[in-house]
N, C-alpha and C positions, 0 to 999 in steps of 0.2 A: 859139145857145141850147144849153144842156147837157141831156143825157138821163140820167136815173137809173132803174135797174132795181131794184125792191124786191121781195123775196120775203116771203111770208106776210102779205099785205095784207088778209086777210078780217076781221081784228080786231086789237085791241091796238096794240102799237108799230108794226107794219107799216102798219096803216091810218092811224094818226096821222102817220107819216112820209110817207106818200103825200100826205096833205092838206097837210102842211107844204111839201113841194117844189112842189106845185101852186100854193100860195099865193105861193111865191117866183118863179113864172113858168117853172119848168123843164118839160121834157117828162118825163112819168112813165110808166114801164111798170110797172104794179101786177100782180104775179102772185099767183094763188090756186089751190089745188087744184080748187075749184069756183068758177069766175068768177061774180061778181055785179056787174053794172053799176050797181046802185042804191046801193052803199055809198059811192061817191065822187061829187062834183059832176060833172055833164057838162062836158066840156071837149075841145076839139080837140087839146089837149096831153096827153090821157090815153089810154092803151091798157091795157085789162084783158086779161091773157093767162093761160091755163091753165098751171100748173106743179106738178108733184109732184117734189120734190127727191130722192125715193127712187128715181126711175126715170130712168135715163140718157136714154132716148128723149124723155121729157118735157122734160128739161133742154135737149137739143139743139134741139127744136122751139121752145121758148120763146126761146132765144138767136137762132135764125134769124128768128123773128117780130119780135123786138125791134130787130134791126139794131144799128148801132154804139151803144155806150153809153159814158158818161164816168165813171159812178159806179155801183158795185154796193153795195146795202145788203142783206146776207144775214141776214134776220130769221127765216126759216122754222125751225120746230122743233116739238117736241112735249114735253110735260111727262111726267114719270114719277116714281113714288114708289119710294124705296128699299125693298128687301125687308124 
């Protein structure tokens, strides 16, 4: 079984991508700055992991927790307005 790690799963594309891969039967590591278990359906194939992509220590901890992954979906980001 394949494992996907998805960043930015608290809303939008990241959340829907996590739902999609769970529906396909993949193991999903859903990362969020503030983890919430209630956003995704309970599953033994799901792990919700804290991750702040602006902090190297957070990245290292998330990768260690995730273990081997087959696919990375790097969705995390923040919006900004031009000056």
